[in-house]
C-alpha positions, -999 to 999 in steps of 0.1 A, spaced: -228 -263 -535 -221 -299 -519 -195 -296 -492 -179 -321 -468 -170 -301 -441 -157 -307 -405 -179 -300 -375 -161 -271 -363 -173 -251 -393 -208 -248 -378 -193 -222 -356 -184 -198 -384 -208 -209 -411 -234 -230 -426 -234 -263 -442 -250 -270 -475 -258 -306 -483 -263 -321 -518 140 -286 -592 176 -287 -591 201 -300 -620 224 -330 -616 240 -337 -582 271 -320 -576 289 -348 -557 291 -325 -526 283 -341 -493 278 -328 -459 312 -342 -447 329 -324 -478 311 -289 -473 320 -273 -442 290 -245 -449 263 -274 -450 234 -267 -428 211 -297 -421 183 -276 -402 159 -279 -433 168 -314 -441 162 -323 -404 127 -302 -403 118 -319 -436 124 -354 -421 103 -344 -389 72 -334 -408 75 -366 -429 76 -385 -396 43 -367 -388 26 -379 -418 -8 -395 -416 -17 -420 -441 -54 -431 -448 -60 -471 -446 -65 -487 -479 -96 -504 -487 -118 -482 -468 -131 -446 -470 -117 -439 -436 -96 -407 -434 -88 -387 -405 -96 -350 -402 -80 -319 -389 -96 -287 -378 -82 -257 -396 -89 -238 -361 -62 -257 -345 -38 -249 -373 -39 -210 -367 -59 -204 -399 -77 -171 -406 -112 -188 -408 -128 -156 -418 -113 -162 -453 -125 -196 -458 -161 -186 -471 -144 -162 -499 -122 -190 -510 -152 -213 -514 -171 -188 -531 -144 -179 -556 -139 -220 -560 -176 -223 -567 -175 -190 -592 -147 -207 -611 -166 -239 -619 -148 -258 -593 -162 -294 -589 -139 -307 -562 -115 -290 -538 -92 -308 -511 -65 -296 -486 -44 -322 -467 -23 -309 -437 1 -337 -423 -19 -361 -445 -53 -355 -426 -80 -338 -443 -83 -301 -434 -110 -291 -462 -129 -312 -484 -154 -295 -506 -177 -305 -533 -200 -282 -556 -230 -289 -577 -240 -326 -583 -203 -336 -578 -197 -359 -546 -167 -378 -530 -174 -407 -554 -174 -385 -587 -146 -392 -612 -130 -362 -628 -102 -363 -654 -68 -351 -645 -59 -343 -679 -21 -335 -678 -19 -336 -642 -19 -374 -652 14 -371 -666 31 -371 -631 16 -408 -628 37 -418 -659 66 -400 -645 67 -421 -612 58 -454 -632 88 -448 -652 110 -444 -621 96 -476 -605 105 -493 -640 139 -481 -639 144 -492 -601 131 -527 -609 158 -527 -637 133 -531 -667 146 -499 -681 171 -468 -678 160 -434 -688 194 -428 -703 188 -455 -730 173 -446 -765 137 -447 -765 137 -468 -798 151 -496 -775 115 -502 -767 96 -485 -794 116 -502 -821 132 -486 -852 112 -464 -875 88 -452 -850 92 -418 -865 103 -402 -897 137 -397 -884 169 -415 -897 180 -445 -872 207 -423 -861 185 -395 -851 160 -419 -835 188 -432 -813 199 -397 -801 166 -395 -783 167 -409 -749 136 -418 -725 149 -389 -703 142 -367 -734 107 -377 -736 103 -371 -697 118 -336 -698 99 -322 -733 135 -319 -750 130 -348 -777 137 -320 -805 106 -334 -825 90 -310 -846 60 -295 -823 45 -275 -854 28 -305 -870 -8 -302 -875 -18 -324 -844 8 -322 -817 -11 -350 -800 -6 -375 -827 13 -406 -822 11 -419 -856 48 -425 -873 41 -396 -896 34 -371 -870 70 -373 -857 95 -353 -875 130 -338 -868 130 -304 -858 159 -298 -832 187 -320 -817 176 -336 -785 182 -313 -754 184 -283 -775 151 -268 -773 122 -273 -749 85 -277 -759 55 -293 -745 52 -321 -771 20 -342 -762 26 -370 -787 63 -374 -778 49 -377 -740 22 -405 -748 50 -426 -762 62 -432 -727 33 -453 -721 43 -475 -750 79 -476 -736 67 -489 -703 46 -516 -719 72 -528 -740 98 -526 -711 79 -543 -682 63 -569 -706 26 -560 -696 3 -531 -703 14 -499 -686 -19 -495 -668 -18 -531 -653 17 -522 -643 7 -489 -627 -22 -500 -609 0 -531 -592 30 -505 -584 8 -476 -574 -28 -474 -575 -35 -505 -554 -7 -501 -530 -19 -466 -519 -55 -473 -523 -63 -452 -551 -92 -457 -575 -96 -446 -611 -87 -457 -647 -71 -447 -678 -94 -437 -705 -82 -435 -741 -95 -404 -759 -83 -397 -795 -44 -406 -793 -42 -397 -755 -50 -417 -723 -66 -396 -697 -66 -406 -660 -103 -402 -643 -106 -407 -605 -120 -391 -577 -105 -361 -559 -95 -383 -528 -72 -405 -553 -55 -373 -563 -49 -364 -530 -35 -398 -519 -10 -396 -549 -1 -363 -537 3 -375 -502 28 -402 -515 52 -373 -526 52 -358 -491 70 -389 -480 93 -390 -512 77 -421 -526 70 -439 -494 34 -448 -483 31 -457 -446 66 -472 -444 62 -491 -477 84 -478 -505 66 -473 -536 93 -458 -556 125 -469 -540 150 -448 -560 154 -416 -540 177 -402 -567 151 -406 -594 127 -389 -571 148 -361 -565 155 -355 -602 117 -361 -611 107 -332 -589 136 -305 -594 149 -287 -626 156 -313 -652 175 -290 -677 182 -253 -681 160 -248 -709 128 -247 -687 140 -248 -651 105 -248 -640 100 -283 -654 112 -316 -639 103 -350 -652 68 -340 -663 60 -320 -631 60 -284 -628 82 -267 -605 78 -231 -584 105 -208 -573 125 -207 -604 141 -174 -623 122 -183 -654 96 -207 -671 82 -217 -702 45 -229 -708 28 -253 -733 21 -241 -767 47 -214 -766 84 -210 -774 88 -180 -752 109 -178 -721 93 -158 -694 109 -142 -666 100 -149 -629 83 -177 -610 57 -200 -626 32 -192 -597 43 -162 -579 21 -163 -548 27 -200 -542 55 -213 -520 89 -216 -537 93 -253 -530 57 -262 -544 58 -287 -571 28 -296 -593 8 -318 -615 -10 -292 -638 -38 -303 -664 -61 -288 -690 -93 -272 -678 -74 -263 -644 -67 -297 -628 -44 -289 -600 -23 -311 -577 -1 -290 -555 26 -305 -534 43 -283 -507 69 -300 -486 75 -269 -464 40 -268 -455 35 -304 -453 5 -297 -476 -12 -313 -505 -41 -291 -525 -63 -307 -551 -86 -287 -575 -108 -307 -600 -135 -290 -622 -140 -271 -655 -119 -244 -671 -114 -213 -646 -93 -189 -667 -76 -188 -697 -77 -220 -720 -42 -236 -711 -28 -271 -711 -12 -268 -678 -1 -237 -658 -28 -208 -661 -34 -174 -643 -60 -193 -623 -31 -208 -603 -19 -175 -590 -55 -165 -585 -60 -193 -562 -29 -192 -542 -36 -157 -532 -70 -168 -516 -52 -200 -502 -26 -177 -486 -51 -156 -469 -66 -186 -454 -35 -206 -442 -11 -176 -432 
């Protein structure tokens, strides 16, 4: 296991080298029961955020011993991560690196796939395109895909909005032979838009074409200009089959997570200026699966659905995680956890650590149980 650890760890071990629904219209002024304590605390934490400079590898660290963590539980966490075929693990606290660990031959420069955690990149890019008036998520997706992108009738196509693609509620047939397929013949009618939630990969991928046609340049070029270059990420999209997968190092995923703790603002510079879209993106987008926003997974809700299943499950998505946590979750257990109440971002990249799943998995709760032993 190859770890980048902070100097304090020498004293405790050894170093090895290698979502809510739509706004109700209620305001603090109109609601006598409004308590702004939580909002003020969140704003104070945002003001305390550190942002690593772009164009350099510099990134300030913070010693976990200064955070009151239970350091005796760090080594068991690292052993668990290694046992579960983890390649990279990072914890940011207030934007600073509290833990950064690499395993096997992986280094800080190694690129790993985000898998479906990369869906969050497309969601924020859509929000930026809307803020720049290139599109509106309430428009039919056929506005940018053209007529006949599916086997549906023109009326059925026009009933599907961009928002339906963002929320996995297009109503397209998910029982087709290849759910990832983006060919016209793979998009058949099953339900009315908004009537059922199902994790439809092909319907998601069409969002990339929507961005490209709306902004007049390739979606990756637009993403690079609006997000990647502004916050100092590296990496690129790689087309595999029907899908584009984002590959980057773990620090780039951590930077993207940090952007969320400041609600789309990077060191005072707005990246996603539409605060309403940001809030909608990271809160419940529909009642069919309250644990899903705009391609983000949400914790703390009463029920949830998961990919490749029609079932509705009771309880929180990740019982051991904080209620306000939201996440990008990808196949083979790629994890980007964002926890506003803790001012914390956690990244895990690696190989499959549990049951094979395209997003949430049993590994989420197993990992959070061990994180809690460390940080609480």
